[in-house]
N, C-alpha and C positions, 0 to 999 in steps of 0.2 A: 493387763491384758496380756496373757501369751500368745507366742508367735504364733501358732498353729491358728489360735482363734482370730489374732491382728489380723493374719493373710486372708483368711475365708473372708473378715470384714470387707478388704479392701476390695477384695474378687466382688464380695455383693454390688460392693457402689461402681466401679470398672463397667460389671455385666450392666447396670442398670443406665449407663447414658447413652445416648444417642449415635453420639460421635463413636468410630473404630479407633480399637487399640489393643497394640502389640507388646511386648516387649523383646528384648535379644542379652544375650550376653557380648562380652568384648568383640566374639567372633563375628559375628553378628548372626548368632545361631535362637531363633525364637522360643523364650519362655514362657512366652504368656499368651494368649488372645481373647479378648472381649466376644461377649456375645454380636456387639454391633459388626464387627469387625470379623466375625462368621459369616453374617449376613453380608455382607460390602462383596466380599472376597468368595464365598461359596466354599472355603474351608472350613473345615472343626479345628476347635483347639486342639483336638488329641492330633488333628494329621497336620497341624503346623509345628507346636511342640517339638526340636529338636533340629528343625529342617532352618536353612537358611533364609532371611526372609525373602530375595528376590525369584526364591524357588514358589513362596508363597504369593508372595506381592506382583511381580512382574507386571514392574509398572515400565513406562517410557522413559522415563527417567535411571531406572538401574543402571544401567551400560554409560551413559552420561553424564548423569549428576545423581549419586545415590545419596540422601539428602542426609540419611541417617549415619554412613560414614563420615560423613562430611561433619556434622557434629559431632562425633567422636574423636573426630581430629581435630578439628578447633577447638572442642569447646563452646560452641556460640550455637544458639537455637535457630531454627527456620522456622519461620511461622508462613502459615498459607502458601503452599508450594503448588501449584498449580499441575497436574498428571495425569493421566490415564494407564490404567491397570485393566489387566485382562482375565476377568473373572473365571473361576475352577470350569464352570459350563462355555469360557469362550466369548462370551461378553465383554464389550467393552464399559467400560465406567469411568466416569469423570469423577475426581477424588480434588482435595485441596490438602496437603500433607503438612505435618508440623512435626516437628522434631526435637529433643533435648538428652542430655547425659540421665543415666539412673545411677545414683549414688548410694550408698549404704550409709550406716549408721554413724561409722567413722569418719563419713566424709569421700571415699577411695568409689573411684570411676570403679561401678561394676557390668555396666553395658548400658544401652540408650534407650528411649522409649519415644515410638511415634504413634500419633494420634490421626486420625483422617476424616475425611468428611465426604458423602456422596454426594457428589452436584450434579447428579444425571437428572431430576425435576429441571433446578434453574438452568439446567443444558440445554434442556427442550424448550424450556421459554423462552430463553435467549433466541434458540433458532426460530419459535414461532415467531417473536417479534421481529426478526430480521428477517425473515422471507419477505415482510409487510413492505420491507425498504430496499430488496433489491429485485433485480430481475440479470439473472445472469452473475454475471461478474461485475454488475453495475451496483453499486451503492449510492442511497440518498434518502432524505428525507423531504426534498424541498418539493414543493407544490408544483413550481414547472416541470422539474422530469417526473412528476407522478403524472401530471396531464401526458406525459411520451408511455411512460409504463404503460397506460391507460388505451392505448393506439397503436402501440407496437405490435400486439398479436393480429390485428387487421393487416397493419401495414406487411408484416411478414406473409400472412396467407396470399399476398397479391403479388403478382409477379413483377408489379412497375417497379419501375427506375424510381431510388432512394437518393436524393441529394442529401446530406449532412455539412449543417455550418455552424461553424463554432472555432475559440481563439485555440493554440496550441495548448496542448494540455489537457483538453477540457472531457477526451474518451471519445472522440470519433469513431475508433477502431472497434472499441468494447459494442457499440450500437451494429455496428455493423456486422460483428459477428452475432449480436443476440437477435439481430432481424431475420439473419441467414439462419441460427440454430432454433427456432421459433418457426422455420420452413419448413415445406416438404421437399426442396432442396436439401435438409440440412444432413443427409446419408454422402451427399457428393461434394466434392470442394469446394472450400473458401480460399481465394488467394488473394494478396497483397501483391499491389503494385505502387511505389513511390514515385507518383509523377514528377517530384522537385529533385528528386536524386539524383536522377540521369540526363545527361544530351542528350537530343533528339535522335541522333542516328541509332543508339544502344536502347533509348525508352521504345522506338517502332519495332526493333528486332526484338525488345522483351514482351513487348505485349501481341504481337503479330508472329515473329517466328520468320526463319526463314527456310530456304531450299537449297538444298546443298548447289555449288556452285553461283550460286548470288552475289559473292565477293574473295578476293583472293583465300581465304582462310577460312571460309567455309565447305569444309572437307560431305559434312552428310546436313539432311536434314536437321532443324532445333525447333519442335512446337516452341509456340508463344503461350505467353500467360491463357491470351481468351483458348486455347485449345487446351491448356489443364485445366480448366476452370470449366470444361464444358459440361454441364447440366447441372453443376453447383453455381455458384454466385464471383464475383470479383470484385474487388474493393480499390478503386482508383483513388488512392489519399492525395492529396494538394493538386486536383485537379485544373483547380486555377491556375498553374504552373506551366501549365501544357501548351505549346506554341502553337500557332493559327495552323501549320499543315497539318499537327497529328491529330486536332480539332475537328478536319473535316475528316480524317481519314475515321476516328469515333463516332462522329456522327453518322457514317456509312454503317456502321455496325449497330448503330441503335436505331437506323430508318430498316436497312434490307437485311438485317442479324448476319448481314457475313462481311468476311475481312481478308485480304489478301497476303502472305508473306511475301517478305522482300525474297526476288526474284522469282515469284511465283507467274504464272499466265494464266491462270483461273480462281473465281475467290472460293474461299471456305465456308461453308454454314459453322455456326455458333448457337448453342443454346446457354446463355451463359445470364445471369440478371446480373445488373450494373448497378451496385450503392457507391455512387459518388461524394468525396468529404474534400473540404476545402477549409483555411481561415482567414479567406475572402471575400469580400461581399461583390459577390458573381452579377447581380444587377446592376452596380459602379462601374463594374470591371466591362460588360456590357455598353454602358453608355458610354466610357470612354472609349471606345473600339478596339479594347485587346480579348475581348475575348466573342465568341460568336452567337447572335443573338439565339440562329437555332440550335445551336446544340444545348444552349443555357435553358432554350424551353422544354426541349428533349428531358434533360436535365432534372431539371426540378418537377418531375411531375407528385413526388410527394415530398415535401421540406420538413425537413425538424432543423431546428434552432437549438444548441444548449450554449444553457447559459454559461458565464465564466465564474469561477469560485469564488468570487466578489460577491455574488450576485448571491450564489447559496451557501453563507455562511453555516448555516444549521449543519450543514455536510460536515465542514470540518472533523468533527469530533469524531462521527460513525468511521470516516475515512482513518483515521489515523489507529481508532483500532483494531482497521481492519489490516494496515500495515506494521503496527505491532506484532500482531498476530503472527504475519507473513515471514517476516524478518524474526523473530523468536525462533521459527520454525528452521531459516533458513541460514542465522549463524548459530544456531544452538543455545540462544540468551533466554533469560527469564525475566523480559520487561515487563511489570503490571501497567502502567499508566504512563501520564504525564504530569507533572505539578502544576499546581494552582498559576503561578507564574508564569511559566511555559505556554499551558493551555492560553492563556488570557494575552500573551505576544501572537500568538496563532492566528488567534481569532481576529486579532485586529489588523492581522499581515493581509495586505491586498491580492495577495501571490498572485502575479502577474505569468508564471507559467502554467498556473492553474492547481488538475490533482497532480500532474507530472511533479510539478513543483515541489508541493505537500510530501509525494513521497519521497524524494530527495532527502529534505528536510528527515526525513524520518531515517531515513535511511544513514547520514550523517549522524546523528544521533544515537543510533546505535554502534555506530564505532568510536566513538565517544565514552559513549555512556557506562562508569564503572560500577554503576548502582543497579536497582532492581527499578528504577525509577528517570524518566528523563527530565531533566531540569533548564535550565538555562543555558548553562557552561555546557550543555551538549549541544545545543544550535547553535546554529552557521554564524560567526562573527558580524556576518553583516546585517542579520536579525538584529540580534542583540546590542549591536551599535545604533541602528534606529530606534530602539527602544530605549537607549542610554539619552540620546537626544531629547527624544520624546518627555522624558521626566528631567530633564535640565530647563527645557523651554517652561513646561506646567511648572516649576520649581519659580521661574522665575516671576517675580510681582509683573502685573500687568500696568501697573502704574511707572515700570520703568521700559519703556521699549527700545530706549539706547541699549541699555545691558544684552536684552535681548536679542537683539539686531547684531551689537559685536558677537556675542559667544558664538551666536552663527558663523561668523567671518571669520573668529578665530579655529574652529572647529574643521569647515570648509579647506582653510591652508594649510591646515597641518593634513586634512588627509589628501591633497590635492601634492605636497610635500613628503609623502609617504612616512607622518610621525614626522619628519626631521624639524627639531625645535632651531635650528640654526637656519635651515631656509628656511622655514615658516618667517622666523623673526626680521630676515633680510627684507622676503617680499611684503612683510606689512609695513618696514620699517620705524621700525622699534626695535632697544635692546633686548637683550635675551632674557634680562634681568625681568624687563616689563612682561614680554612673553609670557613668564614664567610665573609673576602675580596675577594675571589675568588666567591663566588655565587654574591655578590653586583657588582664585576666586570664583570662579564660576563651574568649580568640581569637574573639569572636564579628567579624561584618563585617553 
């Protein structure tokens, strides 16, 4: 077959496939683009040829990580790199990119080839599905959370006080923001106050403000958070940590819709919706005499109980996906997921720190991960050590309970002594050689 006929034949093949394809010379100038590439980018083959690929492709990765330039430099292929291009008409198109070097018959590199697939339909489907599991910034597949999703618009429409109870890291602030953003007050301020982070005197001035001359350094009036939130909502986080004296003043706000700044001689009116949150059981605190019952009943008009992450394990994968997207954008990485082993470990972890702990684990993994997938060695050591212990105890035969117990004692003694075999042997009352044999026997590290 003659050269011209061969080129024509290959062009027919390239123009018949659904993926976009373009080739470049060693300088990055386009030498060919197929019909699918024309449809995806909006540029014709004639408009593209002779121009640099970034002038036509206009992808979000062109400046930070040009896939074709990287391939030409390293001689390594890139497969299915996610990106977004700007079409000729200005529309954004989600794609996946694959690159390879282009060689002539003599094996010399004469440029590069890039294939790209339009993922717009898949992205739209993903968004449609994800909307079923999200309200604002809250992501969940759990039926308990979905029960809350269903009543959240009704809660938001009212002006009633809301009490959100849940362990630390379950997302109480996200639910408070969602209530505010769905309410008629959404254009007004949403002010947050952590009641457990400040001593009484400072918390009182933060909440209610003060007037000039209220104390030595009060040179001018200072509005409090209730004044700043006027017309909007105030989020009182960790309200269970509030002292009895401040509980009385908060009760007055709820009952009379008024408060007095420090040093003031007359009350100020306020129009604020209160959303309170706590990681404690306020009903128990009331029984113990640590929280006022009248304030509790005023706060507990509408109550939302958030389950811990250990009771909604089906949310772990979707939350991880969201955090991976977040830190890809924040750190400029292209991590595409989690290995099966790492996922299994995370699904079996109890997460006492809940969603916040899971996010911290993913951020830790991003710092250590050198590839495009999070594996066990990217996870915090305390998680993987727990897995190693579990694997060890499972591997020990059930008919040898002594060995199982002995292995656990050795591990705990080593941990207690910071891994020092000398100190561990002394504490166990055995020689270092004996300890070494036990470590080897049970496969400890």
